[in-house]
C-alpha positions in Angstrom: -0.2 0.4 -0.3 1.6 3.5 -0.9 2.3 6.0 1.8 1.3 9.5 1.0 3.6 11.8 -1.1 4.0 15.0 1.0 5.5 17.2 -0.5 9.0 18.0 1.4 12.6 17.9 0.6 13.5 14.8 1.8 10.3 13.1 -0.7 10.8 15.3 -3.9 15.1 14.7 -3.2 14.6 11.3 -2.7 13.0 10.9 -6.3 15.0 13.1 -7.8 17.3 10.8 -6.4 15.2 7.5 -7.7 14.9 8.9 -11.2 18.7 9.0 -11.7 19.5 5.6 -10.6 17.0 4.6 -13.5 18.7 6.7 -16.5 22.6 6.1 -15.0 25.0 4.0 -17.2 27.8 1.4 -16.2 30.3 3.1 -14.0 33.9 2.9 -14.8 36.6 1.7 -11.7 38.3 5.2 -12.3 35.2 7.4 -12.4 32.9 9.0 -9.8 29.1 9.7 -10.7 27.8 13.0 -9.1 24.2 13.9 -8.6 22.2 17.3 -7.2 19.3 18.8 -7.3 17.7 22.2 -6.2 13.9 22.6 -5.0 11.9 25.8 -5.5 8.3 26.2 -3.8 5.9 29.4 -5.2 3.4 30.4 -4.1 0.1 30.0 -6.3 -2.4 31.9 -3.7 -3.5 32.0 0.1 -4.4 28.2 0.4 -2.4 25.7 0.9 -2.3 23.8 -2.0 -1.7 26.6 -4.2 1.5 26.1 -4.5 3.9 25.3 -7.4 7.0 23.0 -7.2 9.7 22.8 -9.1 12.3 19.6 -9.0 15.5 20.5 -11.0 19.0 19.4 -11.3 21.9 17.7 -12.7 21.9 13.2 -12.7 25.0 11.4 -13.2 27.5 13.6 -14.1 31.1 11.7 -14.5 34.5 13.0 -12.9 38.3 11.6 -12.7 38.4 9.8 -9.3 42.3 11.1 -10.1 42.1 14.6 -11.1 38.7 15.4 -10.3 37.9 16.7 -13.9 34.2 16.5 -15.5 34.5 14.2 -17.9 30.7 14.8 -18.4 27.9 16.7 -17.1 25.1 14.5 -17.0 21.5 14.9 -18.0 19.1 17.9 -17.2 16.5 17.2 -14.7 13.5 19.3 -14.9 10.1 18.3 -13.0 7.5 20.6 -11.8 4.1 19.6 -9.8 1.3 22.0 -9.6 -0.5 20.7 -6.2 -3.9 21.9 -7.4 -3.4 19.8 -10.7 -1.3 16.8 -9.6 -3.3 13.2 -10.8 -0.3 13.6 -14.1 3.4 15.1 -13.8 5.4 15.5 -16.5 9.0 15.7 -17.0 12.3 15.5 -18.3 15.6 14.2 -17.6 18.0 14.5 -20.5 16.4 13.4 -23.9 14.2 11.1 -21.3 10.5 11.9 -20.6 9.5 11.4 -17.2 5.8 10.8 -16.0 4.3 10.8 -12.7 0.9 8.9 -12.1 -0.9 10.4 -8.4 -3.9 8.9 -6.6 -4.9 11.0 -4.9 -1.6 12.3 -2.0 -0.2 9.1 -3.2 2.3 8.5 -6.0 1.2 5.0 -7.8 3.8 5.2 -10.6 6.3 6.1 -12.3 7.6 5.6 -16.7 10.5 7.1 -18.0 10.5 6.7 -22.1 13.6 7.0 -24.3 12.7 9.4 -26.6 15.0 8.6 -29.5 14.2 4.9 -29.0 10.7 5.1 -27.6 11.6 2.4 -24.9 10.1 2.6 -22.3 10.6 1.7 -18.7 7.5 1.6 -15.6 7.8 1.5 -12.5 5.1 0.8 -9.8 5.9 3.1 -6.7 3.0 1.7 -4.9 5.6 -0.2 -2.0 7.8 3.3 -1.2 7.2 4.6 2.0 8.0 8.0 1.8 9.3 10.6 4.9 5.9 12.0 7.0 8.4 15.1 7.8 11.0 16.9 7.0 12.7 16.5 10.2 16.7 16.4 10.3 16.6 14.0 13.5 13.6 11.5 13.6 14.3 8.4 15.5 11.0 7.0 14.5 11.6 4.2 11.9 8.2 4.7 10.5 9.0 8.4 9.3 11.7 7.3 7.0 12.2 7.3 3.4 12.5 3.4 1.9 12.3 2.7 -1.8 11.2 -0.4 -2.4 11.0 -1.6 -6.3 9.8 -5.5 -7.4 9.7 -6.4 -3.6 13.4 -5.9 -2.9 14.8 -2.1 -1.3 16.8 -0.2 -3.1 17.7 2.9 -0.8 16.8 3.8 2.6 17.1 6.9 4.8 19.4 6.9 7.6 20.6 10.2 9.5 18.8 12.2 7.1 20.9 10.2 4.2 19.4 8.0 1.3 21.5 4.9 1.2 21.0 3.1 -2.4 22.9 -0.5 -2.1 23.8 0.2 -5.9 23.9 3.9 -6.7 25.3 5.4 -3.5 24.4 7.9 -0.8 22.3 11.5 -1.5 23.4 13.8 1.7 21.3 16.7 3.0 17.8 15.6 1.7 16.3 17.1 4.0 17.4 20.7 2.7 16.1 22.4 -0.5 19.5 21.0 -2.2 20.8 18.1 -2.0 23.4 16.3 -3.6 25.0 11.9 -4.0 27.9 10.2 -5.2 28.5 6.9 -6.3 31.6 4.8 -7.3 33.9 6.5 -4.3 34.3 3.9 -0.9 34.4 5.6 2.1 33.3 9.4 0.7 32.4 11.9 3.6 29.8 14.2 2.9 32.1 17.5 2.5 34.2 15.6 -0.3 31.0 14.8 -2.0 29.7 18.7 -2.1 33.1 19.6 -3.6 32.8 17.5 -6.6 28.8 18.6 -6.8 29.9 22.1 -7.1 31.8 21.4 -10.0 28.9 20.2 -12.0 
């Protein structure tokens, strides 16, 4: 059963991370993959749901492990959510078209279509557990994010970071600006942030 998708930084950053994980190419041993996001909120009226969120950023930029030179700036991510007109939301990541399908306040499905080949990937999001709040420190495990696809956990929240099993770690997911790194063992948040500043 899908949990409610509340429009907080944790959930939006985690959605961005999930999208990036679905369009990334195989990483070479001498490379680091870096993604980062920015979230903007615009008020469209006095009511709480009269608002628009914009999730933008860069997915899967490639840097050299040795020199930290940028080898590829990755794919640009852009999605806009108008809270009064959720239902079906479209966005893009590089040349891929993203479609998100809501049922009320629940995010049920995501499709990613590669425009050049018309190849369509469909993801059932019913088993994903989204964050109930944007708290930096929340000891209640029931409030933490758990990304589950096809019956297995692919990422989970710990200490306000989102840890993927095969796609690295995303830091500062509680903030309007999040960043993630993949491919370098024992990297610390400051090191990852420095790499993200290059893209």
